[in-house]
Backbone as CSV, one residue per row, in Angstrom:
resi,resn,N_x,N_y,N_z,CA_x,CA_y,CA_z,C_x,C_y,C_z
1,MET,33.604,-53.917,57.282,33.472,-52.631,56.680,33.659,-51.555,57.722
2,SER,34.277,-50.489,57.271,34.517,-49.416,58.228,33.255,-48.600,58.413
3,ARG,33.225,-47.937,59.499,32.047,-47.152,59.838,31.851,-46.003,58.835
4,ALA,32.895,-45.357,58.394,32.802,-44.245,57.455,32.260,-44.717,56.108
5,PHE,32.755,-45.900,55.678,32.283,-46.436,54.418,30.811,-46.776,54.499
6,GLN,30.343,-47.284,55.625,28.939,-47.615,55.805,28.074,-46.356,55.744
7,LEU,28.568,-45.254,56.329,27.803,-43.994,56.283,27.702,-43.459,54.858
8,VAL,28.784,-43.496,54.131,28.770,-43.010,52.747,27.834,-43.852,51.914
9,LEU,27.902,-45.176,52.130,27.024,-46.069,51.392,25.567,-45.827,51.749
10,PHE,25.289,-45.606,52.987,23.926,-45.357,53.440,23.379,-44.048,52.860
11,PHE,24.138,-42.975,53.024,23.673,-41.685,52.506,23.599,-41.676,50.989
12,GLY,24.493,-42.353,50.355,24.479,-42.418,48.893,23.259,-43.122,48.368
13,LEU,22.840,-44.186,49.048,21.677,-44.931,48.595,20.382,-44.203,48.914
14,THR,20.325,-43.493,50.032,19.086,-42.819,50.404,18.907,-41.500,49.670
15,VAL,19.939,-40.811,49.353,19.810,-39.513,48.699,19.561,-39.671,47.207
16,GLY,19.883,-40.716,46.632,19.623,-40.866,45.210,20.597,-41.797,44.570
17,GLY,21.365,-42.393,45.359,22.278,-43.368,44.801,23.543,-42.711,44.303
18,PHE,24.327,-43.559,43.755,25.573,-43.053,43.193,25.270,-42.312,41.899
19,ALA,26.248,-41.703,41.398,26.067,-40.922,40.171,25.513,-41.811,39.064
20,GLN,24.455,-41.331,38.479,23.837,-42.091,37.404,24.338,-41.558,36.069
21,PRO,24.442,-42.426,35.097,24.895,-41.945,33.786,23.852,-40.970,33.200
22,PRO,24.296,-39.926,32.476,23.342,-38.955,31.911,22.442,-39.625,30.877
23,LYS,21.213,-39.147,30.867,20.254,-39.681,29.900,20.593,-39.123,28.517
24,PRO,20.494,-39.946,27.519,20.798,-39.419,26.175,19.729,-38.407,25.754
25,GLN,20.178,-37.274,25.224,19.243,-36.233,24.775,18.716,-36.595,23.398
26,GLN,17.431,-36.331,23.258,16.833,-36.578,21.958,17.128,-35.369,21.081
27,SER,17.703,-35.602,19.956,18.035,-34.482,19.077,16.821,-34.137,18.218
28,THR,16.547,-32.844,18.141,15.440,-32.381,17.307,16.007,-31.981,15.955
29,PRO,15.290,-32.303,14.920,15.798,-31.935,13.595,15.794,-30.410,13.450
30,PRO,16.710,-29.872,12.668,16.726,-28.420,12.479,15.459,-27.959,11.754
31,PRO,15.004,-26.732,12.037,13.782,-26.260,11.380,13.981,-26.154,9.872
32,VAL,12.925,-26.460,9.163,12.964,-26.405,7.707,12.660,-24.975,7.275
33,ILE,13.556,-24.408,6.509,13.377,-23.038,6.020,12.896,-23.126,4.580
34,LYS,11.735,-22.543,4.347,11.161,-22.560,3.007,11.708,-21.380,2.212
35,GLU,11.974,-21.624,0.965,12.434,-20.567,0.081,11.228,-19.739,-0.372
36,GLU,11.203,-18.492,0.005,10.131,-17.585,-0.393,10.748,-16.281,-0.853
37,ASP,9.968,-15.522,-1.575,10.439,-14.203,-1.948,10.504,-13.344,-0.695
38,PRO,11.550,-12.574,-0.553,11.617,-11.709,0.625,10.536,-10.640,0.548
39,PRO,10.011,-10.218,1.674,8.978,-9.180,1.628,9.569,-7.868,1.122
40,GLU,8.744,-7.113,0.447,9.180,-5.819,-0.073,9.433,-4.893,1.102
41,GLU,10.625,-4.331,1.164,10.979,-3.490,2.293,10.385,-2.092,2.176
42,ASP,10.324,-1.572,0.977,9.813,-0.223,0.783,8.370,-0.310,0.295
43,ALA,7.447,0.068,1.157,6.021,-0.040,0.819,5.649,0.838,-0.373
44,SER,6.410,1.898,-0.620,6.065,2.780,-1.732,6.343,2.129,-3.087
45,LEU,7.132,1.052,-3.109,7.425,0.377,-4.367,6.388,-0.663,-4.742
46,ILE,5.530,-1.000,-3.819,4.476,-1.970,-4.099,3.406,-1.279,-4.926
47,PRO,3.048,-1.824,-6.083,2.036,-1.161,-6.902,0.679,-1.113,-6.182
48,LYS,0.031,0.026,-6.284,-1.261,0.224,-5.634,-2.356,-0.363,-6.505
49,GLU,-3.280,-1.046,-5.867,-4.410,-1.610,-6.600,-5.622,-0.719,-6.358
50,TYR,-6.249,-0.326,-7.446,-7.404,0.559,-7.353,-8.686,-0.230,-7.577
51,VAL,-9.634,-0.031,-6.688,-10.983,-0.557,-6.852,-11.927,0.633,-6.693
52,LEU,-13.115,0.483,-7.185,-14.068,1.582,-7.121,-14.265,2.031,-5.671
53,ASN,-13.936,3.304,-5.417,-14.058,3.870,-4.076,-14.429,5.353,-4.224
54,PRO,-15.711,5.653,-4.390,-16.127,7.039,-4.596,-15.770,7.964,-3.427
55,LEU,-15.751,7.442,-2.221,-15.398,8.267,-1.068,-13.950,8.731,-1.152
56,GLN,-13.046,7.810,-1.486,-11.640,8.180,-1.629,-11.459,9.132,-2.803
57,ALA,-12.204,8.904,-3.886,-12.134,9.800,-5.046,-12.583,11.206,-4.661
58,SER,-13.613,11.305,-3.842,-14.095,12.602,-3.386,-13.040,13.315,-2.541
59,LYS,-12.379,12.578,-1.680,-11.309,13.171,-0.853,-10.178,13.684,-1.732
60,GLU,-9.796,12.880,-2.718,-8.726,13.292,-3.632,-9.135,14.529,-4.430
61,LEU,-10.398,14.593,-4.820,-10.910,15.738,-5.575,-10.864,17.011,-4.731
62,ILE,-11.269,16.910,-3.476,-11.241,18.068,-2.575,-9.808,18.547,-2.378
63,THR,-8.909,17.613,-2.180,-7.500,17.978,-1.988,-6.925,18.566,-3.266
64,GLY,-7.291,17.997,-4.401,-6.839,18.539,-5.677,-7.330,19.960,-5.901
65,ASN,-8.586,20.236,-5.527,-9.111,21.600,-5.646,-8.328,22.580,-4.765
66,TYR,-7.934,22.114,-3.583,-7.138,22.952,-2.681,-5.811,23.323,-3.356
67,TYR,-5.127,22.312,-3.903,-3.848,22.581,-4.565,-4.032,23.449,-5.809
68,PHE,-5.139,23.251,-6.516,-5.418,24.052,-7.705,-5.550,25.523,-7.332
69,LYS,-6.301,25.791,-6.253,-6.479,27.187,-5.809,-5.165,27.807,-5.353
70,LYS,-4.271,26.998,-4.795,-2.964,27.477,-4.344,-1.997,27.666,-5.508
71,GLY,-2.338,27.129,-6.675,-1.462,27.249,-7.836,-0.401,26.163,-7.916
72,ASN,-0.542,25.120,-7.114,0.398,23.999,-7.147,-0.144,22.977,-8.148
73,TRP,0.174,23.205,-9.426,-0.417,22.400,-10.497,0.038,20.950,-10.439
74,LYS,1.299,20.723,-10.092,1.822,19.359,-10.058,1.075,18.513,-9.012
75,ALA,0.872,19.069,-7.829,0.145,18.350,-6.776,-1.318,18.167,-7.163
76,ALA,-1.892,19.178,-7.806,-3.290,19.083,-8.222,-3.472,17.973,-9.262
77,VAL,-2.559,17.892,-10.225,-2.633,16.828,-11.241,-2.561,15.461,-10.570
78,LYS,-1.665,15.329,-9.606,-1.525,14.043,-8.920,-2.821,13.662,-8.206
79,ARG,-3.439,14.615,-7.525,-4.675,14.326,-6.788,-5.849,14.047,-7.717
80,PHE,-5.975,14.821,-8.784,-7.071,14.585,-9.722,-6.891,13.240,-10.441
81,THR,-5.646,12.892,-10.734,-5.376,11.590,-11.353,-5.757,10.466,-10.398
82,GLU,-5.404,10.619,-9.128,-5.796,9.623,-8.122,-7.323,9.501,-8.054
83,ALA,-8.008,10.626,-8.107,-9.475,10.607,-8.056,-10.049,9.828,-9.233
84,THR,-9.453,10.002,-10.425,-9.957,9.269,-11.598,-9.643,7.787,-11.510
85,ARG,-8.611,7.425,-10.783,-8.289,6.002,-10.617,-9.221,5.340,-9.609
86,TRP,-9.568,6.072,-8.551,-10.475,5.515,-7.547,-11.905,5.445,-8.068
87,ASP,-12.264,6.374,-8.949,-13.612,6.382,-9.530,-13.499,6.813,-10.989
88,PRO,-13.313,5.860,-11.900,-13.138,6.197,-13.314,-14.330,6.924,-13.933
89,GLY,-15.486,6.831,-13.331,-16.675,7.492,-13.864,-16.900,8.878,-13.293
90,ASN,-15.945,9.430,-12.586,-16.074,10.750,-11.967,-15.757,11.823,-13.013
91,ALA,-16.800,12.411,-13.569,-16.634,13.409,-14.632,-15.962,14.677,-14.109
92,GLU,-16.299,15.085,-12.899,-15.711,16.317,-12.348,-14.192,16.195,-12.211
93,ALA,-13.727,15.040,-11.808,-12.285,14.837,-11.676,-11.600,14.943,-13.042
94,GLN,-12.237,14.412,-14.080,-11.674,14.524,-15.432,-11.628,15.979,-15.884
95,LEU,-12.704,16.714,-15.606,-12.748,18.132,-15.978,-11.643,18.909,-15.269
96,ARG,-11.521,18.706,-13.966,-10.508,19.422,-13.188,-9.101,19.031,-13.627
97,LEU,-8.923,17.769,-13.982,-7.633,17.312,-14.479,-7.291,18.023,-15.790
98,GLY,-8.269,18.124,-16.674,-8.053,18.834,-17.932,-7.717,20.304,-17.711
99,GLU,-8.436,20.941,-16.800,-8.160,22.358,-16.505,-6.751,22.545,-15.935
100,THR,-6.336,21.608,-15.105,-5.004,21.718,-14.500,-3.918,21.517,-15.546
101,TYR,-4.111,20.540,-16.425,-3.146,20.362,-17.513,-3.093,21.603,-18.386
102,GLU,-4.234,22.220,-18.609,-4.282,23.433,-19.422,-3.489,24.561,-18.752
103,LYS,-3.583,24.661,-17.429,-2.807,25.659,-16.691,-1.313,25.407,-16.836
104,GLN,-0.932,24.134,-16.957,0.473,23.775,-17.131,0.921,23.901,-18.588
105,LYS,0.018,24.266,-19.451,0.262,24.375,-20.892,0.590,23.012,-21.516
106,ASP,-0.004,21.957,-20.946,0.141,20.595,-21.462,-1.165,20.243,-22.176
107,MET,-1.302,20.734,-23.403,-2.568,20.600,-24.123,-2.833,19.161,-24.571
108,LYS,-1.787,18.372,-24.746,-1.984,16.980,-25.155,-2.762,16.230,-24.059
109,ASN,-2.294,16.302,-22.841,-2.980,15.622,-21.731,-4.307,16.295,-21.397
110,ALA,-4.385,17.603,-21.578,-5.643,18.313,-21.329,-6.721,17.807,-22.280
111,ARG,-6.363,17.625,-23.551,-7.340,17.134,-24.532,-7.835,15.731,-24.167
112,VAL,-6.920,14.881,-23.693,-7.306,13.523,-23.295,-8.300,13.580,-22.139
113,ALA,-8.006,14.419,-21.140,-8.898,14.536,-19.977,-10.241,15.145,-20.379
114,TYR,-10.215,16.166,-21.230,-11.467,16.791,-21.683,-12.319,15.808,-22.500
115,ALA,-11.667,15.014,-23.351,-12.409,14.028,-24.148,-13.073,13.003,-23.231
116,LYS,-12.366,12.585,-22.209,-12.947,11.638,-21.253,-14.103,12.291,-20.495
117,TYR,-13.945,13.558,-20.177,-15.020,14.292,-19.491,-16.272,14.331,-20.360
118,LEU,-16.106,14.648,-21.635,-17.258,14.714,-22.536,-17.882,13.325,-22.738
119,GLU,-17.061,12.299,-22.684,-17.584,10.942,-22.788,-18.453,10.603,-21.568
120,LEU,-18.038,11.080,-20.396,-18.775,10.795,-19.165,-19.983,11.708,-18.968
121,ALA,-19.859,12.960,-19.422,-20.942,13.930,-19.224,-21.195,14.693,-20.524
122,PRO,-21.783,14.043,-21.520,-21.986,14.715,-22.811,-23.017,15.845,-22.750
123,ASP,-23.914,15.824,-21.778,-24.955,16.843,-21.685,-24.644,17.907,-20.638
124,ALA,-23.386,18.040,-20.242,-23.023,19.020,-19.213,-23.235,20.440,-19.735
125,LYS,-23.403,21.376,-18.813,-23.641,22.777,-19.194,-22.469,23.359,-19.980
126,ASN,-21.273,22.953,-19.611,-20.092,23.517,-20.270,-19.574,22.627,-21.412
127,ALA,-20.353,21.670,-21.849,-19.919,20.738,-22.889,-19.557,21.452,-24.190
128,SER,-20.303,22.483,-24.544,-20.004,23.178,-25.807,-18.663,23.918,-25.726
129,SER,-18.389,24.543,-24.605,-17.101,25.236,-24.475,-15.926,24.250,-24.437
130,ILE,-16.142,23.089,-23.868,-15.093,22.064,-23.843,-14.853,21.529,-25.261
131,ARG,-15.937,21.356,-26.029,-15.789,20.897,-27.409,-14.989,21.912,-28.235
132,LYS,-15.207,23.201,-27.972,-14.457,24.241,-28.664,-12.968,24.153,-28.325
133,LYS,-12.679,23.876,-27.062,-11.271,23.723,-26.673,-10.630,22.547,-27.374
134,LEU,-11.392,21.468,-27.558,-10.847,20.288,-28.226,-10.596,20.539,-29.711
135,LYS,-11.432,21.371,-30.324,-11.267,21.667,-31.742,-10.106,22.643,-31.978
136,GLY,-9.953,23.569,-31.075,-8.959,24.637,-31.258,-7.604,24.346,-30.791
């Protein structure tokens, strides 16, 4: 054997040997994708769920009163309606809603709100005047 061949053989064996065949890779199965409904992209389209929340109803009532004083009837109706949804037993919100509808000359909705107000607070100080509005 030649001296050069002996050196190559020596270094090849000590450094790690000759080229080894590559190890077979273990294939992983592709991830399983479950079919689900896509999440709603626009949060405003998700229906709001109302539960009894007197604090939120109070906030809506205060904001509605602000809009009422400014003469923004549409915003006031929206806030008073929200207040009645957060607290269906809130008589003041029903009264204010009726007054706002009356300002808009929407007597049909005003009567509904006033009737609900009288149902919630039949002994209120202004109950007689509200009853007159419902009759007339």
